[in-house]
C-alpha positions as CSV (number, residue, x, y, z in Angstrom):
1,M,-71.6,14.4,-33.7
2,S,-68.7,14.0,-31.4
3,D,-67.4,10.5,-30.4
4,E,-67.0,11.9,-26.9
5,R,-70.7,11.7,-26.2
6,P,-71.8,8.9,-23.8
7,R,-73.4,6.1,-25.6
8,I,-77.0,5.5,-24.6
9,Q,-78.1,1.9,-24.4
10,H,-81.8,1.3,-24.8
11,G,-82.8,-1.2,-22.2
12,S,-80.8,-2.0,-19.1
13,A,-80.2,-5.5,-17.6
14,R,-79.1,-3.8,-14.4
15,G,-82.3,-1.6,-14.3
16,E,-84.5,-4.5,-15.1
17,A,-82.8,-6.5,-12.3
18,L,-83.3,-3.7,-9.8
19,V,-87.0,-3.3,-10.6
20,A,-87.5,-7.0,-10.5
21,A,-85.9,-7.2,-7.0
22,W,-88.0,-4.3,-5.8
23,N,-91.2,-5.9,-7.2
24,R,-90.4,-9.2,-5.3
25,S,-89.6,-7.1,-2.2
26,D,-86.0,-8.3,-2.1
27,R,-84.8,-5.6,0.2
28,A,-81.4,-7.2,0.7
29,Y,-80.7,-7.0,-3.1
30,V,-81.8,-3.4,-3.3
31,V,-79.7,-2.3,-0.3
32,D,-76.7,-4.2,-1.7
33,Q,-76.8,-1.9,-4.8
34,L,-76.4,1.3,-2.7
35,A,-73.3,3.3,-1.9
36,E,-72.7,4.1,1.7
37,T,-74.1,7.6,1.2
38,V,-77.2,7.9,-0.9
39,R,-79.2,11.0,-1.8
40,L,-82.9,10.6,-2.7
41,E,-84.7,13.5,-4.3
42,A,-88.4,13.3,-5.1
43,A,-90.4,15.9,-6.9
44,R,-94.1,15.8,-6.0
45,P,-93.9,12.3,-4.5
46,K,-97.1,10.3,-4.0
47,M,-97.4,10.8,-0.3
48,P,-100.3,12.0,2.0
49,E,-98.3,15.2,2.7
50,P,-96.4,16.0,-0.5
51,A,-92.8,17.1,0.0
52,A,-90.7,18.9,-2.6
53,V,-87.5,17.1,-1.8
54,F,-86.8,14.2,0.5
55,R,-83.3,13.1,1.3
56,L,-81.8,10.0,3.0
57,T,-78.1,10.4,3.5
58,S,-77.0,6.9,4.4
59,K,-77.3,3.3,3.2
60,A,-78.3,2.3,6.8
61,A,-81.1,4.9,6.8
62,F,-82.5,3.6,3.5
63,E,-82.3,0.0,4.7
64,A,-84.2,1.0,7.9
65,E,-86.9,2.7,5.8
66,L,-87.3,-0.4,3.7
67,A,-87.4,-2.7,6.8
68,A,-90.1,-0.5,8.3
69,Y,-92.3,-0.6,5.2
70,P,-95.2,-3.0,6.1
71,G,-95.6,-5.9,3.8
72,P,-94.5,-6.1,0.1
73,L,-93.0,-3.1,-1.5
74,P,-95.3,-1.4,-4.1
75,A,-94.8,-3.0,-7.5
76,F,-93.9,-1.1,-10.7
77,E,-94.1,-2.0,-14.4
78,I,-91.3,-0.8,-16.6
79,V,-92.6,1.5,-19.4
80,G,-89.3,2.8,-20.7
81,L,-85.7,2.1,-19.7
82,F,-82.3,3.1,-20.9
83,E,-78.8,3.6,-19.5
84,Q,-75.5,5.2,-20.2
85,P,-72.3,5.0,-18.2
86,N,-73.1,5.5,-14.5
87,T,-76.8,6.4,-15.1
88,I,-80.0,4.4,-15.4
89,C,-83.2,6.2,-16.5
90,L,-86.6,4.5,-16.0
91,V,-90.2,5.3,-16.7
92,L,-92.4,3.2,-14.5
93,D,-96.2,2.7,-13.9
94,D,-97.4,1.9,-10.4
95,A,-100.4,-0.2,-9.5
96,D,-102.7,2.9,-9.9
97,G,-101.4,3.4,-13.5
98,D,-99.5,6.6,-12.4
99,A,-96.2,7.3,-14.2
100,L,-93.0,7.7,-12.3
101,A,-89.7,8.9,-13.9
102,V,-86.6,7.8,-12.1
103,T,-82.9,8.6,-12.7
104,I,-80.4,6.5,-10.9
105,E,-76.8,7.7,-10.7
106,M,-73.9,5.4,-9.7
107,D,-70.5,6.1,-8.3
108,E,-67.2,4.8,-9.8
109,A,-67.7,1.5,-8.0
110,G,-71.1,1.0,-9.6
111,K,-73.1,1.5,-6.4
112,I,-76.2,3.8,-6.4
113,E,-75.4,7.2,-4.9
114,R,-78.3,9.3,-6.1
115,I,-81.9,8.5,-7.0
116,I,-84.0,11.3,-8.5
117,S,-87.7,10.7,-9.0
118,Y,-90.6,12.7,-10.4
119,R,-94.2,11.9,-10.4
120,A,-96.5,14.3,-12.3
121,G,-99.9,15.1,-10.9
122,A,-99.4,13.2,-7.7
123,E,-101.1,15.8,-5.5
124,S,-103.8,14.5,-3.1
125,E,-107.3,15.0,-4.3
């Protein structure tokens, strides 16, 4: 093994803090973690009309979407979590018990610049 490989840390204080803020609907904390330009990609998201890829390109647009969401944000339970430099990977369960895999990539300043999520089997029945 080469010493040049990024070290993977099991667990992530930053990932846990982000999920905890989301679960308590702390929109300000979540938005504060974002870079000015954010790319969201979702594969088979859990939506009434599934979309292959969904992108928001600015922090302001993401903040507006969170502000428009009625009531508390949907809560998630952490099933698995690890991080390496500039990347956090999470496996989450939602209130329905459906799994969601999320990869969060950060810029050099430590702000979130890309969120990739995948939810298997989320098609409407």
